[in-house]
Structure formats: C-alpha cells, structure tokens
Short mmCIF file of the C-alpha atoms (twelve columns), coordinates in Angstrom:
data_MODEL
# 
_entry.id   MODEL 
# 
loop_
_atom_site.group_PDB 
_atom_site.id 
_atom_site.type_symbol 
_atom_site.label_atom_id 
_atom_site.label_alt_id 
_atom_site.label_comp_id 
_atom_site.label_asym_id 
_atom_site.label_seq_id 
_atom_site.Cartn_x 
_atom_site.Cartn_y 
_atom_site.Cartn_z 
_atom_site.pdbx_PDB_model_num 
ATOM 1   C CA . MET A 1   26.075  0.160   -20.362 1 
ATOM 2   C CA . PRO A 2   25.272  3.888   -19.916 1 
ATOM 3   C CA . ALA A 3   21.675  3.005   -19.021 1 
ATOM 4   C CA . GLU A 4   22.897  0.462   -16.466 1 
ATOM 5   C CA . ASN A 5   25.263  3.028   -14.987 1 
ATOM 6   C CA . ASP A 6   22.474  5.602   -14.770 1 
ATOM 7   C CA . LEU A 7   20.199  3.117   -13.015 1 
ATOM 8   C CA . GLY A 8   22.959  2.146   -10.595 1 
ATOM 9   C CA . ASP A 9   23.774  5.782   -9.853  1 
ATOM 10  C CA . TRP A 10  20.082  6.521   -9.248  1 
ATOM 11  C CA . PHE A 11  19.719  3.556   -6.891  1 
ATOM 12  C CA . ARG A 12  22.866  4.394   -4.937  1 
ATOM 13  C CA . GLY A 13  21.659  7.977   -4.687  1 
ATOM 14  C CA . ILE A 14  18.550  6.962   -2.729  1 
ATOM 15  C CA . PRO A 15  19.032  7.698   1.004   1 
ATOM 16  C CA . VAL A 16  20.041  4.559   2.867   1 
ATOM 17  C CA . VAL A 17  16.886  3.892   4.928   1 
ATOM 18  C CA . THR A 18  14.547  4.611   2.023   1 
ATOM 19  C CA . ARG A 19  16.733  2.449   -0.227  1 
ATOM 20  C CA . TRP A 20  16.353  -0.548  2.075   1 
ATOM 21  C CA . TRP A 21  12.610  -0.050  2.541   1 
ATOM 22  C CA . PHE A 22  12.105  0.399   -1.195  1 
ATOM 23  C CA . SER A 23  14.252  -2.655  -2.065  1 
ATOM 24  C CA . LEU A 24  12.662  -4.968  0.501   1 
ATOM 25  C CA . SER A 25  9.163   -3.949  -0.615  1 
ATOM 26  C CA . ILE A 26  10.067  -4.964  -4.163  1 
ATOM 27  C CA . ALA A 27  11.964  -8.124  -3.244  1 
ATOM 28  C CA . PHE A 28  9.358   -9.686  -0.926  1 
ATOM 29  C CA . THR A 29  6.473   -8.749  -3.201  1 
ATOM 30  C CA . LEU A 30  8.114   -10.325 -6.262  1 
ATOM 31  C CA . LEU A 31  9.171   -13.403 -4.284  1 
ATOM 32  C CA . GLY A 32  5.536   -13.842 -3.275  1 
ATOM 33  C CA . ARG A 33  4.217   -13.083 -6.761  1 
ATOM 34  C CA . PHE A 34  6.391   -15.793 -8.338  1 
ATOM 35  C CA . ARG A 35  5.593   -18.200 -5.479  1 
ATOM 36  C CA . ILE A 36  9.178   -18.472 -4.286  1 
ATOM 37  C CA . LEU A 37  7.744   -17.413 -0.938  1 
ATOM 38  C CA . ASN A 38  4.190   -18.357 -0.056  1 
ATOM 39  C CA . ALA A 39  1.980   -15.353 0.722   1 
ATOM 40  C CA . VAL A 40  0.236   -17.498 3.343   1 
ATOM 41  C CA . TYR A 41  3.331   -17.078 5.519   1 
ATOM 42  C CA . MET A 42  3.566   -13.298 5.171   1 
ATOM 43  C CA . PHE A 43  0.254   -11.797 6.271   1 
ATOM 44  C CA . LEU A 44  -0.351  -10.366 9.739   1 
ATOM 45  C CA . SER A 45  -2.033  -12.717 12.213  1 
ATOM 46  C CA . PHE A 46  -2.131  -12.243 15.973  1 
ATOM 47  C CA . ASP A 47  -2.840  -15.906 16.665  1 
ATOM 48  C CA . LEU A 48  -0.001  -17.171 14.470  1 
ATOM 49  C CA . ILE A 49  2.425   -14.686 15.969  1 
ATOM 50  C CA . ALA A 50  1.372   -15.106 19.601  1 
ATOM 51  C CA . TYR A 51  0.706   -18.847 19.682  1 
ATOM 52  C CA . LYS A 52  2.790   -20.233 16.807  1 
ATOM 53  C CA . PHE A 53  5.707   -17.814 17.334  1 
ATOM 54  C CA . GLN A 54  5.788   -16.818 13.664  1 
ATOM 55  C CA . ILE A 55  7.441   -13.535 14.575  1 
ATOM 56  C CA . TRP A 56  8.608   -12.826 11.017  1 
ATOM 57  C CA . ARG A 57  5.028   -11.856 10.105  1 
ATOM 58  C CA . LEU A 58  5.523   -8.571  11.966  1 
ATOM 59  C CA . PHE A 59  8.098   -7.703  9.300   1 
ATOM 60  C CA . THR A 60  6.654   -9.326  6.184   1 
ATOM 61  C CA . SER A 61  3.220   -7.737  6.674   1 
ATOM 62  C CA . ILE A 62  4.965   -4.363  6.271   1 
ATOM 63  C CA . VAL A 63  7.125   -5.054  3.193   1 
ATOM 64  C CA . PHE A 64  4.989   -7.589  1.307   1 
ATOM 65  C CA . TYR A 65  2.147   -6.515  -0.969  1 
ATOM 66  C CA . PRO A 66  -0.319  -9.146  -2.318  1 
ATOM 67  C CA . LEU A 67  0.342   -8.398  -5.976  1 
ATOM 68  C CA . SER A 68  -2.178  -9.500  -8.594  1 
ATOM 69  C CA . PRO A 69  -3.110  -8.453  -12.154 1 
ATOM 70  C CA . GLN A 70  -5.944  -6.374  -10.698 1 
ATOM 71  C CA . ASN A 71  -3.834  -4.286  -8.334  1 
ATOM 72  C CA . GLY A 72  -0.469  -4.188  -10.083 1 
ATOM 73  C CA . PHE A 73  -0.799  -0.527  -11.040 1 
ATOM 74  C CA . HIS A 74  -1.731  0.390   -7.500  1 
ATOM 75  C CA . TYR A 75  1.382   -1.394  -6.233  1 
ATOM 76  C CA . LEU A 76  3.565   0.647   -8.595  1 
ATOM 77  C CA . ILE A 77  1.898   3.842   -7.385  1 
ATOM 78  C CA . ASN A 78  2.558   2.719   -3.818  1 
ATOM 79  C CA . LEU A 79  6.237   2.251   -4.649  1 
ATOM 80  C CA . TYR A 80  6.336   5.726   -6.160  1 
ATOM 81  C CA . PHE A 81  4.775   7.248   -3.033  1 
ATOM 82  C CA . LEU A 82  7.171   5.287   -0.828  1 
ATOM 83  C CA . TYR A 83  10.229  6.376   -2.801  1 
ATOM 84  C CA . SER A 84  9.122   9.965   -3.289  1 
ATOM 85  C CA . TYR A 85  7.954   10.950  0.178   1 
ATOM 86  C CA . SER A 86  10.374  8.837   2.201   1 
ATOM 87  C CA . THR A 87  13.253  10.271  0.148   1 
ATOM 88  C CA . ARG A 88  11.976  13.801  0.703   1 
ATOM 89  C CA . LEU A 89  11.850  13.276  4.454   1 
ATOM 90  C CA . GLU A 90  15.186  11.499  4.706   1 
ATOM 91  C CA . SER A 91  16.990  14.130  2.623   1 
ATOM 92  C CA . GLY A 92  15.024  17.023  4.150   1 
ATOM 93  C CA . LEU A 93  13.885  16.932  7.767   1 
ATOM 94  C CA . PHE A 94  16.113  13.947  8.596   1 
ATOM 95  C CA . ASN A 95  19.085  15.040  6.492   1 
ATOM 96  C CA . GLY A 96  22.226  13.494  7.981   1 
ATOM 97  C CA . ARG A 97  20.169  11.597  10.585  1 
ATOM 98  C CA . PRO A 98  19.239  8.206   9.096   1 
ATOM 99  C CA . ALA A 99  18.681  6.724   12.569  1 
ATOM 100 C CA . ASP A 100 15.887  9.223   13.237  1 
ATOM 101 C CA . HIS A 101 14.266  8.368   9.916   1 
ATOM 102 C CA . LEU A 102 14.493  4.659   10.660  1 
ATOM 103 C CA . PHE A 103 12.961  5.225   14.101  1 
ATOM 104 C CA . MET A 104 10.030  7.042   12.483  1 
ATOM 105 C CA . LEU A 105 9.395   3.993   10.267  1 
ATOM 106 C CA . ILE A 106 9.734   1.603   13.214  1 
ATOM 107 C CA . PHE A 107 7.340   3.640   15.361  1 
ATOM 108 C CA . ASN A 108 4.793   3.936   12.544  1 
ATOM 109 C CA . SER A 109 5.114   0.219   11.812  1 
ATOM 110 C CA . ILE A 110 4.474   -0.723  15.452  1 
ATOM 111 C CA . ILE A 111 1.355   1.442   15.627  1 
ATOM 112 C CA . SER A 112 0.165   0.080   12.263  1 
ATOM 113 C CA . ILE A 113 0.653   -3.486  13.508  1 
ATOM 114 C CA . ILE A 114 -1.316  -2.820  16.702  1 
ATOM 115 C CA . ILE A 115 -4.167  -1.342  14.657  1 
ATOM 116 C CA . GLY A 116 -3.848  -4.251  12.231  1 
ATOM 117 C CA . PHE A 117 -4.400  -6.704  15.079  1 
ATOM 118 C CA . VAL A 118 -7.493  -4.819  16.262  1 
ATOM 119 C CA . MET A 119 -8.999  -4.301  12.801  1 
ATOM 120 C CA . ASN A 120 -7.881  -7.579  11.196  1 
ATOM 121 C CA . LEU A 121 -5.706  -5.888  8.584   1 
ATOM 122 C CA . PHE A 122 -3.442  -8.437  6.936   1 
ATOM 123 C CA . PHE A 123 -1.038  -6.249  4.925   1 
ATOM 124 C CA . LEU A 124 0.221   -2.882  6.108   1 
ATOM 125 C CA . MET A 125 2.204   -1.368  3.264   1 
ATOM 126 C CA . ASP A 126 -0.631  1.053   2.427   1 
ATOM 127 C CA . PRO A 127 -1.089  2.684   5.855   1 
ATOM 128 C CA . LEU A 128 2.674   2.861   6.437   1 
ATOM 129 C CA . VAL A 129 3.238   4.659   3.128   1 
ATOM 130 C CA . LEU A 130 0.372   7.045   3.809   1 
ATOM 131 C CA . SER A 131 1.682   7.766   7.313   1 
ATOM 132 C CA . VAL A 132 4.996   8.903   5.796   1 
ATOM 133 C CA . LEU A 133 3.117   10.993  3.235   1 
ATOM 134 C CA . TYR A 134 1.097   12.581  6.063   1 
ATOM 135 C CA . ILE A 135 4.232   13.539  8.007   1 
ATOM 136 C CA . TRP A 136 5.770   15.125  4.902   1 
ATOM 137 C CA . CYS A 137 2.543   17.054  4.355   1 
ATOM 138 C CA . GLN A 138 2.618   18.348  7.929   1 
ATOM 139 C CA . ILE A 139 6.245   19.442  7.650   1 
ATOM 140 C CA . ASN A 140 5.447   21.133  4.327   1 
ATOM 141 C CA . ARG A 141 1.952   22.323  5.202   1 
ATOM 142 C CA . ASP A 142 1.928   25.362  2.925   1 
ATOM 143 C CA . THR A 143 3.463   23.690  -0.133  1 
ATOM 144 C CA . ILE A 144 1.028   23.725  -3.054  1 
ATOM 145 C CA . VAL A 145 0.301   20.260  -4.457  1 
ATOM 146 C CA . SER A 146 -1.664  19.312  -7.544  1 
ATOM 147 C CA . PHE A 147 -4.353  16.667  -7.708  1 
ATOM 148 C CA . TRP A 148 -6.539  15.315  -10.497 1 
ATOM 149 C CA . PHE A 149 -8.206  17.711  -12.936 1 
ATOM 150 C CA . GLY A 150 -5.740  20.475  -12.073 1 
ATOM 151 C CA . MET A 151 -6.976  20.960  -8.510  1 
ATOM 152 C CA . GLN A 152 -4.399  22.678  -6.321  1 
ATOM 153 C CA . PHE A 153 -4.338  23.061  -2.560  1 
ATOM 154 C CA . LYS A 154 -1.967  23.119  0.392   1 
ATOM 155 C CA . ALA A 155 -0.132  19.909  1.239   1 
ATOM 156 C CA . MET A 156 -1.716  19.687  4.696   1 
ATOM 157 C CA . TYR A 157 -5.044  18.842  3.025   1 
ATOM 158 C CA . LEU A 158 -3.677  16.153  0.707   1 
ATOM 159 C CA . PRO A 159 -4.124  13.077  2.970   1 
ATOM 160 C CA . TRP A 160 -7.735  14.104  3.658   1 
ATOM 161 C CA . VAL A 161 -8.405  14.651  -0.034  1 
ATOM 162 C CA . LEU A 162 -7.113  11.144  -0.715  1 
ATOM 163 C CA . ALA A 163 -9.344  9.673   1.991   1 
ATOM 164 C CA . ILE A 164 -12.448 11.526  0.796   1 
ATOM 165 C CA . PHE A 165 -11.662 10.697  -2.824  1 
ATOM 166 C CA . ASN A 166 -11.451 7.013   -1.964  1 
ATOM 167 C CA . MET A 167 -14.685 7.129   0.037   1 
ATOM 168 C CA . VAL A 168 -16.576 8.736   -2.843  1 
ATOM 169 C CA . ILE A 169 -15.071 6.820   -5.762  1 
ATOM 170 C CA . GLY A 170 -14.213 3.431   -4.297  1 
ATOM 171 C CA . GLY A 171 -16.358 3.165   -1.203  1 
ATOM 172 C CA . GLY A 172 -13.221 2.787   0.917   1 
ATOM 173 C CA . GLY A 173 -11.129 5.303   2.798   1 
ATOM 174 C CA . LEU A 174 -10.500 3.222   5.929   1 
ATOM 175 C CA . ILE A 175 -6.865  2.470   5.078   1 
ATOM 176 C CA . GLU A 176 -6.213  6.155   4.426   1 
ATOM 177 C CA . LEU A 177 -7.684  7.052   7.805   1 
ATOM 178 C CA . VAL A 178 -5.456  4.484   9.508   1 
ATOM 179 C CA . GLY A 179 -2.404  5.932   7.776   1 
ATOM 180 C CA . ILE A 180 -3.445  9.474   8.732   1 
ATOM 181 C CA . PHE A 181 -3.882  8.446   12.374  1 
ATOM 182 C CA . VAL A 182 -0.499  6.718   12.505  1 
ATOM 183 C CA . GLY A 183 1.296   9.647   10.886  1 
ATOM 184 C CA . HIS A 184 -0.489  12.174  13.094  1 
ATOM 185 C CA . LEU A 185 0.356   10.240  16.257  1 
ATOM 186 C CA . TYR A 186 4.067   10.337  15.412  1 
ATOM 187 C CA . PHE A 187 3.968   14.015  14.404  1 
ATOM 188 C CA . PHE A 188 2.020   14.989  17.521  1 
ATOM 189 C CA . LEU A 189 4.232   13.100  19.987  1 
ATOM 190 C CA . MET A 190 7.507   14.078  18.329  1 
ATOM 191 C CA . PHE A 191 6.825   17.708  17.427  1 
ATOM 192 C CA . LYS A 192 3.408   19.136  18.211  1 
ATOM 193 C CA . TYR A 193 3.040   18.220  21.889  1 
ATOM 194 C CA . PRO A 194 6.581   19.169  23.015  1 
ATOM 195 C CA . GLN A 195 6.683   22.421  21.008  1 
ATOM 196 C CA . ASP A 196 3.139   23.813  21.072  1 
ATOM 197 C CA . PHE A 197 2.023   22.493  24.461  1 
ATOM 198 C CA . GLY A 198 5.359   22.465  26.296  1 
ATOM 199 C CA . GLY A 199 4.971   18.813  27.133  1 
ATOM 200 C CA . THR A 200 7.490   16.031  27.509  1 
ATOM 201 C CA . ARG A 201 8.613   14.213  24.402  1 
ATOM 202 C CA . PHE A 202 7.439   10.661  24.935  1 
ATOM 203 C CA . ILE A 203 9.292   9.092   22.019  1 
ATOM 204 C CA . ASN A 204 12.986  9.360   21.203  1 
ATOM 205 C CA . THR A 205 15.315  7.519   18.872  1 
ATOM 206 C CA . PRO A 206 17.058  4.714   20.808  1 
ATOM 207 C CA . THR A 207 20.815  5.008   21.205  1 
ATOM 208 C CA . PHE A 208 21.507  1.684   19.483  1 
ATOM 209 C CA . LEU A 209 20.029  3.062   16.256  1 
ATOM 210 C CA . TYR A 210 22.581  5.883   16.329  1 
ATOM 211 C CA . ARG A 211 25.310  3.272   16.669  1 
ATOM 212 C CA . LEU A 212 23.823  1.353   13.748  1 
ATOM 213 C CA . LEU A 213 23.346  4.457   11.591  1 
ATOM 214 C CA . PRO A 214 25.567  7.280   12.881  1 
ATOM 215 C CA . ASN A 215 24.690  10.892  12.136  1 
ATOM 216 C CA . ALA A 216 26.441  12.257  9.082   1 
ATOM 217 C CA . ARG A 217 27.497  15.408  10.947  1 
ATOM 218 C CA . ALA A 218 29.136  15.161  14.348  1 
ATOM 219 C CA . SER A 219 27.422  18.357  15.488  1 
ATOM 220 C CA . VAL A 220 23.965  16.861  15.047  1 
ATOM 221 C CA . SER A 221 22.439  14.858  17.885  1 
ATOM 222 C CA . GLY A 222 18.844  13.772  17.640  1 
ATOM 223 C CA . PHE A 223 16.260  16.163  16.273  1 
ATOM 224 C CA . GLY A 224 13.564  18.471  17.485  1 
ATOM 225 C CA . VAL A 225 11.899  21.380  15.740  1 
ATOM 226 C CA . PRO A 226 11.399  21.006  11.998  1 
ATOM 227 C CA . PRO A 227 13.015  24.352  11.027  1 
ATOM 228 C CA . ALA A 228 11.309  26.658  8.556   1 
ATOM 229 C CA . SER A 229 14.399  26.698  6.359   1 
ATOM 230 C CA . ARG A 230 14.403  22.907  6.217   1 
ATOM 231 C CA . ARG A 231 10.719  22.865  5.300   1 
ATOM 232 C CA . ALA A 232 11.310  25.360  2.515   1 
ATOM 233 C CA . ALA A 233 14.234  23.378  1.146   1 
ATOM 234 C CA . ASP A 234 12.275  20.128  1.384   1 
ATOM 235 C CA . ALA A 235 9.384   21.730  -0.469  1 
ATOM 236 C CA . GLY A 236 11.481  21.993  -3.602  1 
ATOM 237 C CA . GLY A 237 10.544  25.543  -4.468  1 
ATOM 238 C CA . GLY A 238 7.064   25.470  -2.962  1 
ATOM 239 C CA . ARG A 239 5.267   23.293  -5.498  1 
ATOM 240 C CA . HIS A 240 4.821   19.583  -5.895  1 
ATOM 241 C CA . THR A 241 2.987   17.721  -8.625  1 
ATOM 242 C CA . TRP A 242 0.892   14.883  -7.255  1 
ATOM 243 C CA . GLY A 243 0.055   13.390  -10.624 1 
ATOM 244 C CA . GLN A 244 -3.093  11.297  -10.813 1 
ATOM 245 C CA . GLY A 245 -3.596  10.890  -7.070  1 
ATOM 246 C CA . ARG A 246 -4.333  7.172   -7.050  1 
ATOM 247 C CA . ARG A 247 -5.831  6.010   -3.777  1 
ATOM 248 C CA . LEU A 248 -3.634  3.841   -1.603  1 
ATOM 249 C CA . ASN A 249 -5.877  0.829   -1.098  1 
ATOM 250 C CA . ASP A 250 -7.215  0.334   -4.597  1 
ATOM 251 C CA . ASP A 251 -7.089  -3.413  -5.036  1 
# 
C-alpha cells in the first residue's frame, strides 16, 4: 500500500498538461504493442488524412510510438525526456499557466506534422520531445549539463551535441534536426523576435485554451519574457545530469 500511495502521489504531482501527454504516450503505445489498436491506423499519412478523412492520425502520430524489442529502451528514454523536460517547463517558465504550455505543444505538433508530410515521417514523438528539450535548453542556456563520459557543457549546446552524436554513432541525426528546428521556430516567434528585434508576436495562446485551463493566479495573463529569476529557479541550482544521453531516434 505505501508503494501504491507513493506512485499515486508522484503521478498526481505531475503538472496537468505533462501528465496527460505522458499518460497518452504510454496508453496508445501499449495499446498498439498488445494489438488492441492496430498500428496501421496510427501513423501519419497525408493521403489517408486528406482523402480518407482519417483525421485521428494527426493525434495518434504524436502520442503513439512503434514499440518493438529492438527499440524498447529508446522508448523508455523518450518517456523520461518527455516527463523531465516538459515538467521543468510547465513548473518553471509556464508555472501557473497550463494553457500556455499546452499551446506550445499544439504549435510544435502542428509544425512537426507539416514537416512529417513533407519528409514522409510516420511517427512524431521523437521530434516533439526534442523540440521541448530544445526550448528548455534555450530558457536555461547557461545551465551546465552532463553528457556521456563526464563531458559537461552549457545547456544551449545539448540539442546539437545529441544531433552530432547520432550522426557519428548511428548515421542518423535527421530527427534531432527536425526537433531542433521546431523548437527554435517556437522560441524565435514567441520570445526572440518580439524581444530582441522589436517585432510583432505572431503566435499567441488562443482564448479558448485559457477557458479550458485557467491560469492558477488571477494576476497572470499570457506570458512574454522568460525572466532571469524563472530561468534560475527552473535550472535547479545551475546543474543538470543528462545521464547516458541516448539519441532520440535510435530504433
């Protein structure tokens, strides 16, 4: 019983948007793995969506991962990245603003889907997770992270290290680059362009999302500059252990 209570307390302690993303990514993947749902109906396909009206594929391609004995460990690492970095953003930069966090995921998902159509990518969990990681790394640029073999460097370099590592070791890196592009596009349009270039903010959280997920504090409305104090608090003391640094598209 104590172990069950601890697990329940941990799960309920996950911020609401991350909790749903995390849970759906487990549920759909396991349903596909045990053939309760057929994976054939969950991959991204422009023709099937546009001409067969199988609109649900826009959603399932984000939360379903084609689990197999060969890539099971990679899937678990993906879940860890999802939980870790989405939680850090939702309890840091987006603290008290779940609608803004959800909008970030929706925006990144839409861009990932468009790129998926162009590049014939069938499953988009990897680039979406990496896009969230990239945004956290930009907000916490000067946080020191650890990689394999004790290498340490600033967080802003981490997504590029992952991409290069995958190119050298696995001959891949494309998925990492897609995730970096998606995350950078959001960060640039939401923060960099309005603040550093004085431009208009082209993307904003829709009002209906605030009605769906109201701000926790009445004094907070939307979001703008990622404050230095918030970045420092989100950094958790200025250091973060990356662990083994598994690449995100290791099948």
